[in-house]
C-alpha positions as CSV (number, residue, x, y, z in Angstrom):
1,M,18.8,-1.1,37.7
2,A,19.9,-2.6,34.4
3,D,22.0,-0.4,32.1
4,D,20.2,0.8,28.9
5,P,21.1,-1.4,25.8
6,A,24.0,0.0,23.5
7,S,22.5,2.1,20.8
8,L,23.5,3.8,17.7
9,L,23.7,7.3,19.6
10,T,24.4,8.1,23.2
11,N,21.8,10.2,25.1
12,T,24.2,13.0,24.8
13,Q,24.5,12.7,21.1
14,R,20.8,12.4,20.8
15,E,20.5,16.0,22.2
16,R,23.2,17.5,20.2
17,V,22.7,16.0,16.9
18,P,19.4,17.8,16.1
19,E,21.2,21.2,16.9
20,D,24.2,20.2,15.0
21,F,26.5,20.6,18.3
22,E,25.7,24.2,18.4
23,S,25.8,24.0,22.3
24,V,29.6,23.1,22.2
25,D,32.5,24.8,20.7
26,G,35.7,24.2,18.8
27,A,37.4,20.9,19.2
28,K,34.6,19.5,21.3
29,R,32.1,20.0,18.4
30,R,34.4,18.6,15.8
31,R,35.1,15.5,18.2
32,G,31.4,15.2,18.7
33,R,30.7,15.1,15.0
34,Q,33.5,12.8,14.4
35,R,32.1,10.2,16.9
36,V,28.7,10.4,15.4
37,R,29.9,9.8,11.9
38,Q,31.9,6.7,13.1
39,R,28.9,5.3,15.0
40,L,26.7,5.9,12.0
41,S,29.1,4.2,9.7
42,A,29.6,1.2,12.0
43,G,25.8,0.9,12.7
44,V,24.9,0.8,8.9
45,R,27.6,-1.7,8.2
46,D,26.2,-3.8,11.1
47,F,22.9,-4.4,9.1
48,D,24.8,-6.7,6.9
49,H,24.9,-9.1,9.9
50,L,21.2,-8.8,10.5
51,V,20.0,-9.8,7.0
52,A,19.2,-13.4,8.2
53,Y,18.6,-12.7,11.8
54,P,15.6,-14.9,12.8
55,D,12.1,-13.6,12.4
56,D,11.1,-14.3,15.9
57,E,14.1,-12.4,17.3
58,L,13.3,-9.4,15.1
59,A,9.7,-9.6,16.5
60,A,11.0,-9.9,20.1
61,A,13.2,-6.9,19.7
62,F,10.2,-4.7,19.4
63,E,7.7,-6.5,21.4
64,D,7.5,-3.8,24.0
65,T,7.4,-1.0,21.5
66,D,4.1,0.3,20.2
67,E,3.4,0.1,16.5
68,E,3.3,3.9,15.9
69,T,7.0,4.2,17.3
70,V,8.0,1.3,15.1
71,E,6.4,2.8,12.0
72,R,7.9,6.2,12.8
73,S,11.3,4.7,13.1
74,L,11.2,2.8,9.9
75,A,10.0,6.0,8.3
76,A,13.1,7.8,9.5
77,M,15.3,4.9,8.6
78,L,14.0,5.1,5.1
79,V,14.7,8.8,4.9
80,V,18.3,8.3,6.0
81,H,18.7,5.5,3.5
82,E,17.3,7.6,0.6
83,R,19.6,10.5,1.7
84,L,22.7,8.2,1.7
85,R,21.9,6.8,-1.6
86,E,21.6,10.2,-3.0
87,I,24.7,11.5,-1.4
88,H,26.9,8.6,-2.7
89,G,25.0,8.6,-6.3
90,V,23.7,5.0,-6.0
91,E,20.8,4.1,-8.1
92,R,17.7,2.6,-6.3
93,A,17.8,-0.3,-8.8
94,A,21.3,-1.0,-7.9
95,V,20.4,-1.1,-4.1
96,I,17.5,-3.5,-4.8
97,E,19.5,-5.8,-7.1
98,R,22.3,-5.9,-4.3
99,A,19.6,-6.7,-1.8
100,R,18.3,-9.6,-3.8
101,E,21.8,-11.0,-4.0
102,R,22.1,-10.7,-0.3
103,V,19.0,-12.5,0.2
104,D,20.1,-15.4,-2.2
105,E,23.4,-15.7,-0.1
106,V,21.6,-16.6,2.9
107,D,21.7,-20.2,4.0
108,T,18.7,-22.0,2.4
109,E,18.3,-24.1,5.5
110,R,17.3,-20.9,7.2
111,E,13.5,-20.8,6.6
112,E,12.7,-17.2,7.7
113,R,9.1,-16.3,6.4
114,T,10.0,-12.6,5.8
115,L,13.0,-13.4,3.6
116,E,10.7,-15.1,1.2
117,S,7.8,-12.5,1.3
118,I,9.4,-9.0,1.1
119,D,9.1,-7.4,-2.3
120,L,12.4,-6.5,-3.8
121,R,11.3,-4.9,-7.0
122,T,12.3,-1.9,-8.9
123,R,9.7,0.9,-9.7
124,E,9.9,-0.2,-13.3
125,E,9.2,-3.9,-12.4
126,V,6.2,-2.8,-10.3
127,E,4.7,-0.8,-13.0
128,S,5.3,-3.4,-15.7
129,A,3.7,-6.0,-13.3
130,A,0.7,-3.7,-12.7
131,A,0.3,-3.0,-16.5
132,A,0.5,-6.7,-17.3
133,E,-2.1,-7.4,-14.5
134,L,-4.5,-4.6,-15.9
135,A,-4.0,-6.1,-19.3
136,A,-4.8,-9.6,-18.3
137,A,-8.0,-8.5,-16.2
138,G,-9.1,-6.0,-18.9
139,D,-9.0,-2.2,-18.9
140,P,-10.8,-0.7,-16.0
141,S,-11.8,2.3,-17.7
142,A,-13.3,0.0,-20.6
143,W,-15.6,-1.8,-18.1
144,K,-16.6,1.4,-16.6
145,R,-17.7,2.6,-19.9
146,R,-19.6,-0.6,-20.5
147,S,-21.3,-0.1,-17.2
148,E,-22.3,3.3,-17.8
149,L,-23.6,2.3,-21.3
150,A,-25.7,-0.6,-19.9
151,L,-27.1,1.7,-17.2
152,K,-28.1,4.3,-19.9
153,I,-29.6,1.7,-22.1
154,G,-31.4,0.0,-19.3
155,T,-32.8,3.4,-18.1
156,A,-34.0,4.4,-21.6
157,L,-35.7,0.9,-22.2
158,A,-37.3,1.1,-18.6
159,L,-38.5,4.6,-18.7
160,P,-41.5,4.0,-20.7
161,G,-42.7,1.3,-18.4
162,V,-42.2,3.3,-15.4
163,L,-44.3,6.3,-17.0
164,L,-47.2,4.0,-17.7
165,V,-47.4,3.1,-14.1
166,P,-49.7,6.1,-13.2
167,V,-51.6,5.7,-16.4
168,P,-55.3,4.5,-15.8
169,F,-55.8,0.8,-16.9
170,G,-57.3,0.9,-20.6
171,T,-56.1,4.2,-21.6
172,V,-53.4,2.5,-23.6
173,P,-54.4,-0.4,-25.9
174,P,-53.5,-3.6,-24.3
175,G,-51.3,-4.7,-27.1
176,V,-49.1,-1.6,-26.6
177,D,-49.1,-1.7,-22.9
178,G,-48.0,-5.2,-22.8
179,A,-45.3,-4.7,-25.4
180,I,-43.9,-1.7,-23.4
181,A,-44.1,-3.6,-20.2
182,F,-42.3,-6.7,-21.6
183,V,-39.5,-4.5,-23.2
184,S,-39.2,-2.5,-20.0
185,L,-39.0,-5.5,-17.6
186,V,-37.0,-8.0,-19.9
187,F,-34.5,-5.8,-21.7
188,G,-34.4,-2.6,-19.5
189,G,-34.2,-4.7,-16.4
190,S,-31.5,-7.0,-17.9
191,A,-29.4,-4.0,-19.0
192,L,-29.8,-2.3,-15.5
193,A,-28.6,-5.7,-13.9
194,I,-25.7,-5.9,-16.1
195,G,-24.6,-2.4,-15.4
196,L,-25.1,-2.6,-11.7
197,G,-23.4,-5.8,-11.6
198,I,-20.3,-4.5,-13.3
199,L,-20.2,-1.7,-10.8
200,A,-20.5,-4.1,-7.9
201,A,-17.8,-6.2,-9.3
202,R,-15.5,-3.1,-9.6
203,S,-16.2,-2.0,-6.4
204,V,-15.4,-5.4,-4.8
205,K,-12.3,-5.6,-6.8
206,Y,-10.8,-2.2,-6.6
207,D,-12.3,-1.0,-3.2
208,L,-13.2,-3.8,-0.9
209,V,-10.3,-6.3,-1.8
210,P,-7.4,-3.8,-1.4
211,K,-8.9,-2.7,2.0
212,L,-9.1,-6.2,3.2
213,R,-5.5,-6.7,2.1
214,E,-4.4,-3.7,4.0
215,F,-6.4,-4.8,7.0
216,V,-4.7,-8.1,6.9
217,D,-1.1,-6.7,6.5
218,G,-1.7,-4.0,9.3
219,P,-5.0,-4.0,11.1
220,A,-4.0,-1.5,13.6
221,A,-2.8,1.0,10.9
222,T,-5.9,0.4,9.0
223,L,-8.3,0.8,11.7
224,R,-6.5,4.2,12.7
225,S,-6.8,5.4,9.1
226,V,-10.5,4.8,9.1
227,W,-10.9,6.5,12.5
228,E,-8.9,9.7,11.2
229,R,-11.3,9.8,8.2
230,L,-14.2,9.5,10.4
C-alpha cells in the first residue's frame, strides 16, 4: 500500500492540535507544540513557491476531492490567514498589494488563466467600483420610484375604463364613453406597460443575471443553495 502523501500535520498532530496537546504532559507537550509551529511556518512559506503552479496541476491535486471538502478547506485557510494577519498587525490592503506584486513577478510566458482572472482588490476599491457602476447605470432606487409612479398613474388612468365595463351600453353618452376608453387604453395602458417594463428589466439585471453568474462560477454550489432554500 502506498504511503500517505506528506502533509502540513501528521495524523497524531491532527488528533492533538484540537485539544491543544492536553493528552500529553510536560516536555512532550512543549515539543509537540513546537513541531506544529515549525510545520506551520514552513508550510505557509511554501505557498510562495506555488503562486505560479500550473492551473491543470492545481486542478489535478484535488480531482479526487469533493467540492464541499474543497470549499470547507478553503474557508479554514481563510480563517487562519485572517488570524495570522490580525496577530501580526498586517493591513488587508497591504496583503492585497503584495499579492499583486507577486503576480506581476510571475514569468509573463506562463499563461495561467487563474492568475489573470483572480480579483485582487481592496474593499475600498470594490466599493468604489460598485459606486461608479451604479452611477453609470443610474440610481436603482430612482428607477424603482419611476416604475412605482408609472404603475400608479397607469392604474389611475385605466381604472375609469375598467369601471365602465359592467355598465350597460348606452347608459353613458357615446362621446364620454369613447373618451374614457381612449384615455384608459392609450395613456393608462402605456403607463402600466412602462412601469411593468422597468420592473422586468430590474428583475433581470439584479435577480436573474447575478444568479446566472453564480451558476456559471459554481454550478454545484448554486444548485445546493437552491435545494436548501426549497
